[in-house]
C-alpha positions as CSV (number, residue, x, y, z in Angstrom):
1,M,7.3,30.3,7.8
2,P,3.4,31.5,8.0
3,R,2.6,34.9,7.1
4,S,0.1,37.4,8.0
5,P,-2.2,37.2,4.8
6,E,-1.9,40.5,1.9
7,P,-3.7,43.1,1.9
8,T,-6.1,43.0,-0.5
9,R,-6.9,39.6,0.3
10,T,-10.6,39.1,-0.2
11,V,-13.7,36.5,1.5
12,R,-13.1,34.5,-2.0
13,D,-9.3,34.3,-1.8
14,A,-9.9,32.6,1.7
15,A,-12.7,30.7,1.5
16,A,-11.1,27.3,2.1
17,G,-9.7,28.8,5.3
18,I,-13.1,30.5,6.7
19,T,-15.5,27.7,5.7
20,V,-13.2,24.9,8.1
21,L,-13.6,27.6,10.8
22,A,-17.2,27.9,10.5
23,V,-16.8,23.9,10.6
24,A,-14.7,23.9,14.0
25,N,-17.3,26.6,15.1
26,F,-19.9,24.6,14.0
27,V,-18.9,21.8,16.6
28,A,-17.8,24.1,19.4
29,I,-21.1,25.9,19.8
30,T,-23.1,23.0,19.5
31,T,-20.5,21.3,22.1
32,E,-21.0,24.1,24.4
33,V,-25.3,24.2,24.1
34,L,-26.2,20.7,23.7
35,P,-27.2,20.3,27.3
36,V,-29.7,22.7,26.8
37,G,-31.8,20.6,24.2
38,L,-31.3,16.9,26.3
39,L,-31.8,19.4,29.7
40,P,-34.9,16.9,30.9
41,Q,-33.6,13.8,29.8
42,L,-29.8,13.9,31.0
43,A,-31.5,15.9,34.3
44,R,-33.4,12.0,34.5
45,G,-30.2,10.3,33.7
46,V,-28.3,11.8,36.8
47,D,-31.4,11.9,38.8
48,V,-30.7,15.5,39.4
49,T,-33.6,18.4,38.9
50,E,-33.8,20.3,35.8
51,S,-32.3,23.3,37.2
52,T,-29.3,21.7,38.4
53,A,-28.8,20.1,35.6
54,G,-28.7,23.2,33.7
55,L,-26.3,24.7,35.8
56,L,-24.0,22.3,33.5
57,V,-24.1,25.1,31.4
58,T,-23.4,27.7,33.8
59,V,-20.0,25.7,35.0
60,Y,-19.0,25.4,31.7
61,A,-19.4,29.5,30.8
62,F,-18.0,30.5,34.4
63,V,-14.7,28.3,33.1
64,V,-14.3,29.9,30.2
65,A,-15.6,33.6,31.6
66,A,-12.6,32.9,34.4
67,F,-9.9,31.6,31.8
68,A,-10.1,33.1,28.0
69,V,-8.3,36.5,28.6
70,P,-5.3,34.1,31.1
71,L,-5.0,31.5,28.5
72,T,-4.8,33.8,25.2
73,V,-2.3,36.2,26.4
74,A,0.0,32.9,28.1
75,T,-0.3,31.2,24.9
76,R,-0.1,34.2,22.6
77,A,3.9,33.0,21.3
78,V,2.2,29.4,20.5
79,P,1.9,29.1,16.7
80,R,-2.0,29.6,16.0
81,K,-3.0,26.4,14.0
82,P,-1.6,23.6,16.4
83,L,-3.1,25.6,18.9
84,L,-6.7,25.4,17.4
85,L,-6.1,21.7,17.0
86,V,-5.8,21.3,20.5
87,T,-8.8,22.9,21.9
88,L,-10.4,20.7,19.0
89,G,-9.0,17.8,20.4
90,I,-10.3,19.1,24.1
91,Y,-13.5,19.2,22.9
92,S,-13.5,15.2,21.6
93,I,-12.6,14.6,24.8
94,S,-14.8,16.4,27.0
95,N,-18.0,15.0,24.9
96,V,-16.9,11.6,25.1
97,L,-16.2,11.9,29.2
98,V,-19.7,13.3,29.5
99,A,-20.8,10.5,27.6
100,V,-20.0,7.6,29.6
101,A,-20.1,9.9,32.9
102,P,-21.9,7.8,35.7
103,S,-22.5,10.9,38.3
104,Y,-23.4,14.4,38.2
105,A,-20.0,15.2,39.4
106,M,-18.1,13.7,36.4
107,L,-20.4,15.6,34.0
108,V,-19.1,18.7,35.9
109,V,-15.2,17.4,35.3
110,A,-16.2,16.8,31.7
111,R,-17.7,19.6,31.3
112,T,-15.3,21.9,32.7
113,L,-12.6,20.3,30.5
114,G,-14.7,21.3,27.5
115,G,-14.8,24.8,29.1
116,L,-11.0,25.3,29.1
117,G,-10.8,24.5,25.4
118,H,-13.4,26.8,24.7
119,A,-11.5,29.4,26.5
120,V,-8.9,29.6,23.7
121,F,-10.7,28.5,20.7
122,F,-13.0,31.3,20.1
123,S,-10.0,33.6,21.4
124,V,-8.2,31.9,18.6
125,S,-10.8,31.4,15.7
126,I,-12.1,34.9,16.2
127,A,-8.8,36.6,15.5
128,Y,-8.0,33.9,12.9
129,A,-11.1,35.1,10.8
130,A,-10.0,38.6,10.9
131,R,-6.3,37.5,9.8
132,L,-7.4,35.4,6.6
133,V,-8.9,38.5,5.1
134,S,-7.8,42.2,4.2
135,P,-9.4,45.0,7.0
136,L,-12.1,45.9,4.5
137,Y,-13.5,42.0,4.7
138,T,-13.4,41.8,8.4
139,G,-17.1,41.9,9.1
140,R,-18.1,39.3,6.6
141,A,-15.4,37.0,7.6
142,L,-16.5,36.8,11.0
143,T,-19.9,36.3,9.7
144,L,-19.5,33.8,7.5
145,V,-16.9,31.7,10.4
146,T,-20.1,32.5,12.9
147,A,-22.3,31.0,10.7
148,G,-21.1,27.8,11.6
149,G,-22.0,28.5,15.3
150,T,-25.5,29.3,13.8
151,I,-25.6,26.2,12.0
152,G,-24.8,24.5,15.6
153,F,-28.2,26.0,16.5
154,V,-29.8,25.1,13.3
155,L,-28.7,21.0,12.7
156,G,-26.1,19.8,16.0
157,V,-28.1,20.9,18.8
158,P,-31.6,20.3,17.2
159,L,-30.8,17.1,15.4
160,S,-28.7,16.0,18.4
161,T,-31.8,16.6,20.8
162,S,-34.1,14.4,18.4
163,L,-30.9,11.4,18.8
164,G,-31.3,12.1,22.4
165,A,-34.9,11.2,22.6
166,A,-35.0,8.5,20.4
167,V,-31.4,6.5,21.7
168,G,-30.3,8.2,24.7
169,W,-28.8,11.3,25.6
170,R,-25.3,9.6,26.1
171,W,-25.0,8.9,21.9
172,S,-25.9,12.6,21.6
173,F,-22.4,13.7,23.4
174,A,-20.5,10.3,21.9
175,L,-21.2,11.2,18.4
176,L,-20.5,14.8,19.2
177,G,-17.2,13.6,20.1
178,A,-16.7,11.7,17.0
179,V,-17.7,14.7,14.8
180,C,-14.8,17.0,17.0
181,A,-12.3,14.5,15.9
182,A,-12.5,14.6,12.5
183,T,-13.4,18.4,12.4
184,A,-9.7,18.3,13.7
185,L,-8.5,16.2,10.6
186,L,-10.3,18.7,8.3
187,V,-8.4,21.6,10.4
188,A,-4.8,19.9,9.7
189,R,-5.5,19.5,6.1
190,L,-7.4,22.8,5.0
191,L,-6.6,25.7,6.9
192,P,-3.9,28.0,6.6
193,A,-1.0,28.8,9.1
194,V,-0.9,32.6,9.8
195,A,1.2,34.7,11.8
196,V,1.3,34.7,15.5
197,E,0.3,38.7,15.8
198,P,2.9,41.0,17.0
199,E,2.6,43.0,20.3
200,P,1.5,46.6,19.9
201,P,3.3,49.7,20.8
202,R,2.5,50.3,24.4
203,D,2.7,54.1,24.0
204,R,0.1,54.2,20.4
205,S,-1.6,57.1,19.9
206,G,-5.4,56.5,21.0
207,A,-4.6,53.4,23.1
208,R,-6.7,54.1,26.6
209,A,-9.8,55.3,24.2
210,G,-9.4,52.2,21.9
211,R,-9.5,50.5,25.2
212,K,-12.5,52.6,26.9
213,R,-14.0,51.6,23.6
214,L,-13.6,47.7,24.1
215,G,-14.3,47.6,27.8
216,I,-18.2,49.5,26.7
217,V,-18.3,46.7,23.6
218,V,-17.4,43.7,26.1
219,G,-19.7,45.0,29.0
220,T,-22.6,45.3,26.9
221,N,-21.9,42.3,25.5
222,T,-21.7,40.4,29.0
223,V,-25.0,42.3,29.7
224,L,-27.1,41.2,26.3
225,F,-25.8,37.2,26.7
226,G,-26.7,37.4,30.2
227,G,-30.6,38.4,29.1
228,Q,-30.2,35.8,26.0
229,Y,-29.3,32.8,28.4
230,T,-31.5,34.0,31.4
231,V,-34.2,32.5,28.9
232,Y,-32.1,29.8,26.2
233,T,-31.2,27.7,28.5
234,Y,-34.0,26.9,29.6
235,I,-35.8,27.0,26.1
236,S,-36.5,23.4,26.5
237,V,-38.6,24.0,29.7
238,I,-40.2,26.3,27.9
239,L,-41.6,24.9,25.1
240,L,-42.9,22.0,27.3
241,A,-45.4,24.6,29.3
242,A,-46.6,25.7,26.0
243,G,-47.9,22.1,25.2
244,L,-45.3,20.6,22.9
245,S,-44.0,16.6,23.9
246,E,-40.5,16.1,24.3
247,A,-40.2,14.5,20.4
248,A,-41.7,17.5,19.2
249,V,-38.5,20.1,20.9
250,G,-35.6,18.5,18.7
251,P,-37.8,19.6,15.6
252,A,-38.8,23.0,17.1
253,L,-35.4,23.9,17.7
254,L,-34.4,22.9,14.3
255,V,-37.0,25.7,12.9
256,F,-35.7,28.1,15.5
257,G,-31.7,27.8,14.0
258,A,-32.6,28.2,10.6
259,L,-34.5,31.2,11.7
260,G,-31.5,32.1,12.8
261,L,-29.8,32.1,9.5
262,V,-32.0,35.5,8.7
263,G,-30.2,37.1,11.5
264,L,-26.8,35.9,10.5
265,W,-28.0,36.8,6.5
266,A,-28.2,40.6,7.6
267,A,-25.2,40.9,9.7
268,A,-23.8,39.8,6.4
269,R,-25.6,42.5,4.8
270,Y,-24.7,45.0,7.2
271,L,-22.0,44.9,9.6
272,D,-19.4,46.1,7.0
273,R,-22.1,49.3,6.2
274,T,-24.2,50.7,8.8
275,P,-23.3,48.4,12.4
276,R,-24.4,50.6,14.9
277,A,-28.6,50.2,13.3
278,L,-27.9,46.6,13.1
279,T,-26.7,45.9,16.4
280,L,-29.7,48.4,17.9
281,A,-32.2,46.5,15.7
282,A,-31.6,43.2,16.6
283,M,-31.1,43.9,20.1
284,A,-34.8,45.9,20.2
285,T,-36.2,42.6,18.4
286,I,-34.8,40.4,21.1
287,A,-36.5,42.3,23.8
288,V,-39.9,42.8,22.0
289,A,-40.1,39.2,21.1
290,L,-39.3,37.4,25.0
291,V,-41.9,39.8,26.0
292,A,-44.4,38.7,23.7
293,V,-43.0,34.6,24.2
294,A,-44.1,35.9,28.0
295,L,-47.4,37.3,27.0
296,A,-48.2,34.3,24.8
297,L,-47.4,30.9,27.8
298,P,-49.1,28.6,27.7
299,A,-50.4,29.0,23.7
300,T,-48.4,26.9,22.3
301,V,-48.7,28.9,18.3
302,G,-47.9,32.5,19.9
303,V,-44.7,30.9,22.0
304,L,-43.3,29.6,18.7
305,V,-44.0,32.2,16.6
306,A,-42.5,34.4,19.6
307,A,-39.8,32.4,20.2
308,G,-39.1,32.1,16.5
309,V,-38.8,36.1,15.9
310,W,-36.4,35.9,19.4
311,L,-33.9,33.4,18.1
312,A,-33.3,35.2,14.4
313,A,-32.3,38.1,15.5
314,F,-30.1,36.6,17.6
315,G,-28.4,35.5,14.9
316,A,-26.7,38.5,14.3
317,I,-25.5,39.2,17.4
318,P,-22.2,37.1,17.8
319,A,-20.5,38.5,14.2
320,T,-22.1,42.1,15.3
321,F,-19.7,42.0,18.8
322,Q,-17.0,40.4,17.4
323,A,-16.4,42.8,14.6
324,A,-17.3,46.0,17.3
325,A,-14.8,44.4,19.7
326,L,-11.8,44.3,16.6
327,R,-12.9,47.8,15.3
328,T,-12.3,49.3,18.7
329,Q,-8.5,48.7,18.6
330,G,-8.3,48.3,21.9
331,A,-6.1,45.5,21.8
332,T,-4.7,43.2,19.6
333,A,-7.3,40.8,17.3
334,D,-6.3,37.6,19.8
335,V,-7.0,39.2,23.0
336,A,-10.1,41.3,21.8
337,G,-11.6,38.3,21.2
338,A,-10.6,36.4,24.5
339,F,-12.4,39.5,25.9
340,V,-15.6,39.1,23.5
341,N,-15.3,35.1,24.2
342,A,-14.9,35.7,28.5
343,T,-17.7,38.3,28.6
344,S,-19.8,36.5,26.1
345,N,-19.8,33.3,28.6
346,L,-19.8,35.4,31.9
347,G,-23.0,36.4,30.8
348,I,-23.7,33.1,29.8
349,G,-23.4,31.6,33.2
350,L,-25.0,34.4,35.2
351,G,-27.6,34.0,32.6
352,A,-28.6,30.2,33.2
353,A,-28.1,30.9,37.1
354,A,-30.5,33.2,37.1
355,G,-32.2,31.2,35.4
356,A,-32.5,28.7,37.5
357,V,-33.5,30.6,40.1
358,I,-36.4,32.1,38.4
359,V,-37.4,28.4,36.5
360,A,-37.7,27.1,39.7
361,G,-39.3,29.7,41.4
362,P,-42.2,32.0,39.4
363,G,-41.8,29.5,36.4
364,P,-41.2,30.2,32.6
365,G,-42.9,33.6,32.0
366,A,-41.0,35.4,34.5
367,L,-38.2,33.9,32.9
368,A,-38.9,35.3,29.4
369,L,-39.6,38.7,31.4
370,A,-36.4,38.8,33.0
371,G,-34.8,38.2,30.1
372,A,-36.3,40.8,28.1
373,A,-35.8,43.3,30.5
374,I,-31.9,42.2,30.5
375,V,-31.5,42.4,27.2
376,A,-33.2,46.4,27.0
377,A,-30.7,47.6,29.6
378,S,-27.8,46.5,27.6
379,C,-29.9,48.6,24.3
380,V,-29.6,51.5,26.3
381,A,-25.6,50.7,26.4
382,V,-25.6,50.7,22.8
383,L,-27.5,53.8,22.4
384,V,-25.5,56.0,24.8
385,A,-21.7,54.7,23.3
386,R,-21.4,56.3,20.0
387,R,-18.0,56.1,20.1
388,A,-18.3,52.3,20.8
389,F,-21.0,51.7,18.7
390,P,-20.0,53.7,15.6
391,R,-22.6,54.7,13.1
392,E,-19.8,53.5,10.1
393,P,-16.9,50.9,10.3
């Protein structure tokens, strides 16, 4: 019978489990955002506009937002490791269906299926990472697991985008489906089992205050991701407007993803020491850099530099908000993870939908300014909510 980790279990003790969770995060994030890099090719492939193709990101995100919490609650008693394996299988099937989809409607069906798997995957994986180590190392464990998602930006999406430009977007999704299946085999072999987290006492002291703090954290998370994905969903459109060729978009995304490791490094270094300062610094940098993107257009070098700063800062965000939600003690780790998952994807969906309207109207410059304004609003929320975002963990 699986046991919870010992109170003194360190990141080094849990290295194998953290590594395989990071790999799973890699394929999960790559699956979610792969359409971003392939938007122009995908739109031509099923004969729709780029703004319509961008709504595939919205559909996926809204499915996750709608089902993350109810599916997490419904599967609370299911053993964690088998549940994680099921979600990886769903990712694989979803990507293969996208690869063979004959129409836009079929793409929507396939992405909806992927969204259902994603609704459970991140809710489980966030809590899973926290249970592999003692509470003292929660932030570092989450950062390392989140690194897999960042590497999805660094390698998964850019390389798949380049592959799509070379041999067609369908092959990118087919290859990703195979990688998801291989990852499931790694998880089955290497990830240690953990116990299902018991329900907390309903009358525990401070529960109401914890739920309030959790609500503030995930509400802010929604707004922040909305601002981020208002712009990021259409980053290929912005890069093309800045003078890059379609063949150059993949390499550019590769560089941006690598810069995201800078933010990830900052999270690993400061998340267990000064989480509030880290959060504010990352969010303020994102807002300023997005303004710089808008002002630089259509100058190629200016856009590339500003976008690099923006995406480097965003590298710190996922682990930062996951750790903040867990530390509010407003719910079990699984449910807190579900709320982070749901609100991240609600923000992604709202941002992608808003971006579709803006990119079809005022254009890329207005897109970046709108994203900057939304991110700035979320930054104000962190400044005001000192208890939800404390100076120390």
